[in-house]
C-alpha positions as CSV (number, residue, x, y, z in Angstrom):
1,X,-9.1,-28.9,21.0
2,X,-9.9,-26.3,18.5
3,X,-7.4,-24.6,16.7
4,X,-8.2,-21.2,17.9
5,X,-7.5,-22.3,21.4
6,X,-4.5,-24.6,20.8
7,X,-1.5,-23.9,22.8
8,X,1.6,-24.9,21.0
9,X,3.2,-25.7,24.6
10,X,0.6,-27.1,26.4
11,X,1.0,-30.9,25.5
12,X,4.9,-30.8,25.6
13,X,6.8,-33.2,28.0
14,X,10.3,-33.1,29.1
15,X,12.4,-35.3,26.9
16,X,10.0,-35.7,24.4
17,X,11.1,-33.2,21.8
18,X,14.2,-32.2,19.9
19,X,15.3,-28.6,20.4
20,X,16.0,-27.6,16.6
21,X,12.7,-29.0,15.7
22,X,10.8,-27.3,18.5
23,X,12.4,-24.0,17.3
24,X,11.2,-24.6,13.9
25,X,7.5,-25.5,15.1
26,X,7.4,-22.6,17.4
27,X,8.8,-20.3,14.5
28,X,5.9,-21.4,12.2
29,X,3.4,-21.2,15.0
30,X,4.5,-17.6,15.4
31,X,4.3,-17.1,11.7
32,X,0.6,-18.6,11.3
33,X,-0.7,-16.7,14.3
34,X,1.2,-13.4,14.3
35,X,-1.7,-11.1,14.4
36,X,-3.3,-13.1,17.0
37,X,-0.1,-13.1,19.1
38,X,0.5,-9.4,18.2
39,X,3.4,-9.9,16.2
40,X,4.4,-7.4,13.8
41,X,5.9,-7.4,10.4
42,X,9.5,-8.2,10.4
43,X,10.5,-5.0,9.5
44,X,7.5,-3.2,11.1
45,X,6.7,-1.7,7.6
46,X,4.0,-0.7,5.5
47,X,4.4,0.0,1.8
48,X,2.0,2.0,-0.3
49,X,2.6,1.4,-4.1
50,X,1.1,1.6,-7.3
51,X,-0.6,-1.8,-8.7
52,X,1.4,-1.4,-11.8
53,X,2.4,-4.8,-12.9
54,X,5.9,-3.7,-13.9
55,X,6.7,-2.6,-10.3
56,X,8.7,-5.5,-8.5
57,X,8.1,-3.6,-5.1
58,X,9.7,-6.3,-2.8
59,X,12.8,-6.9,-5.1
60,X,13.2,-2.9,-5.5
61,X,12.9,-2.5,-1.6
62,X,15.1,-5.3,-1.0
63,X,12.2,-7.1,1.3
64,X,10.7,-10.4,1.5
65,X,7.5,-12.3,2.4
66,X,7.0,-11.6,5.9
67,X,8.9,-8.3,6.0
68,X,6.1,-5.7,5.2
69,X,2.3,-5.3,4.5
70,X,1.9,-4.0,0.8
71,X,-1.0,-1.9,0.0
72,X,-1.3,-1.3,-4.0
73,X,-3.7,0.6,-6.0
74,X,-3.9,2.6,-9.0
75,X,-0.9,5.4,-8.9
76,X,-0.1,4.4,-5.2
77,X,-2.2,7.1,-3.9
78,X,-3.1,7.8,-0.4
79,X,-6.8,7.3,-0.5
80,X,-9.5,7.0,2.5
81,X,-8.7,3.2,2.4
82,X,-5.2,3.9,2.5
83,X,-5.4,6.1,5.5
84,X,-7.8,3.6,7.2
85,X,-5.2,0.6,6.7
86,X,-2.5,2.8,7.7
87,X,-4.1,3.9,10.9
88,X,-5.0,0.2,12.0
89,X,-1.4,-1.0,11.2
90,X,0.2,1.8,13.0
91,X,-1.9,2.0,16.1
92,X,-2.6,-1.7,16.3
93,X,0.0,-3.6,14.7
94,X,3.2,-2.0,15.9
95,X,3.9,-0.8,12.4
96,X,6.5,1.9,12.6
97,X,7.5,3.2,9.2
98,X,5.8,3.7,5.8
99,X,7.3,3.7,2.4
100,X,5.2,5.1,-0.6
101,X,6.5,4.2,-4.0
102,X,5.5,6.2,-7.1
103,X,6.7,5.4,-10.6
104,X,7.3,6.8,-13.9
105,X,5.4,5.9,-17.1
106,X,2.3,5.7,-14.7
107,X,-1.3,4.8,-15.9
108,X,-2.6,7.6,-13.8
109,X,-0.3,9.8,-16.4
110,X,-1.8,8.5,-19.6
111,X,-4.8,10.4,-20.2
112,X,-6.2,13.7,-19.5
113,X,-9.0,14.4,-17.0
114,X,-11.9,14.8,-19.3
115,X,-11.1,11.5,-21.1
116,X,-11.2,9.7,-17.8
117,X,-14.3,11.4,-16.8
118,X,-16.0,10.5,-20.4
119,X,-14.9,7.1,-20.1
120,X,-15.9,6.3,-16.6
121,X,-19.7,8.0,-17.3
122,X,-19.9,5.9,-20.3
123,X,-19.2,2.9,-18.1
124,X,-22.0,3.9,-15.9
125,X,-24.6,4.2,-18.6
126,X,-23.9,8.0,-18.9
127,X,-24.0,9.4,-15.3
128,X,-22.3,8.9,-12.0
129,X,-24.6,10.6,-10.0
130,X,-26.2,7.2,-8.5
131,X,-22.9,5.3,-8.4
132,X,-21.9,4.2,-5.0
133,X,-17.9,5.1,-4.2
134,X,-18.0,2.4,-1.3
135,X,-20.5,-0.3,-1.4
136,X,-20.0,-0.8,2.4
137,X,-20.9,3.1,3.0
138,X,-23.2,3.9,0.3
139,X,-23.9,7.2,1.6
140,X,-20.2,8.1,1.2
141,X,-20.0,10.9,-1.5
142,X,-17.4,13.3,-2.9
143,X,-19.3,16.2,-1.7
144,X,-18.2,19.0,-3.9
145,X,-15.4,17.6,-5.5
146,X,-15.6,16.0,-9.4
147,X,-14.8,12.5,-10.3
148,X,-11.6,13.8,-11.6
149,X,-10.6,14.7,-8.1
150,X,-11.6,11.0,-7.0
151,X,-9.6,9.5,-9.7
152,X,-6.8,11.6,-8.9
153,X,-4.9,11.6,-12.1
154,X,-1.1,12.6,-11.9
155,X,0.6,15.5,-13.9
156,X,4.0,15.7,-11.9
157,X,5.2,12.4,-10.3
158,X,7.4,14.1,-8.2
159,X,4.8,16.4,-6.8
160,X,2.4,13.4,-6.4
161,X,5.0,11.1,-4.5
162,X,5.7,14.5,-2.2
163,X,1.9,14.7,-1.8
164,X,1.4,11.0,-0.7
165,X,4.1,11.3,1.9
166,X,2.7,14.6,3.3
167,X,-0.9,13.2,3.6
168,X,0.5,10.3,5.7
169,X,2.9,12.2,7.5
170,X,0.3,14.7,8.7
171,X,-2.6,12.5,9.5
172,X,-3.5,12.3,13.2
173,X,-4.5,8.7,13.0
174,X,-1.1,7.5,11.5
175,X,1.7,7.2,13.6
176,X,5.0,6.4,11.8
177,X,7.9,7.6,9.9
178,X,7.3,7.9,6.3
179,X,9.5,8.0,3.2
180,X,9.0,8.4,-0.4
181,X,10.6,7.3,-3.7
182,X,10.0,7.0,-7.4
183,X,10.6,3.7,-9.2
184,X,12.0,4.5,-12.5
185,X,10.7,2.0,-15.0
186,X,13.0,3.3,-17.7
187,X,16.1,2.2,-15.5
188,X,14.7,-0.3,-13.0
189,X,15.9,1.7,-10.2
190,X,14.4,3.5,-7.2
191,X,15.6,7.3,-6.6
192,X,14.4,10.1,-4.7
193,X,11.7,12.5,-6.0
194,X,13.0,15.3,-8.2
195,X,15.9,13.3,-9.2
196,X,16.5,11.2,-12.7
197,X,18.5,8.3,-13.5
198,X,17.3,7.5,-17.2
199,X,17.8,9.9,-19.9
200,X,14.3,10.2,-20.8
201,X,11.3,9.6,-18.7
202,X,7.3,10.0,-19.7
203,X,5.3,13.2,-19.2
204,X,1.5,13.6,-18.5
205,X,-0.3,13.5,-21.7
206,X,-2.1,16.9,-22.4
């Protein structure tokens, strides 16, 4: 019998199994096949966070493996793929809550827009006109927006966090309660946008 069609209960016979071992086997089967069985994350939670290696997302939020789906990108920005992922998990995986985690001293605040655009143009050989933003959808373009808009550098981490929450909260395909927090790398603590724990935090380089 193949793995995909195997039923953990099909080969059981009364008196041939131990109750506590059965429970452990069943729990592992649920864990391994939770997508196929329609089992949501333990906390029915999706986390959107920056990919910065200094941000201990699980520790900061007090979650463990299995509690949440975690999506990380540069700046913890709500991009088209974040919307795609959030729409799928809230509509089909029973996710009910989304937490956005932005942070201070973010790399998305470390350079002015023109420097970022120049660096990307140099990497592309001088022009970004023929660069596919999504290899699976080569016809996708940023339209009338500029490369700086696509990169989405951040001037104000408080406003940025509020914007990410608003984009998700107002999107018609995303059905979840959305919260936003700022991780303060100077203190190692989460805080509400607009607050401050450390005496000094970084600001955008102009």
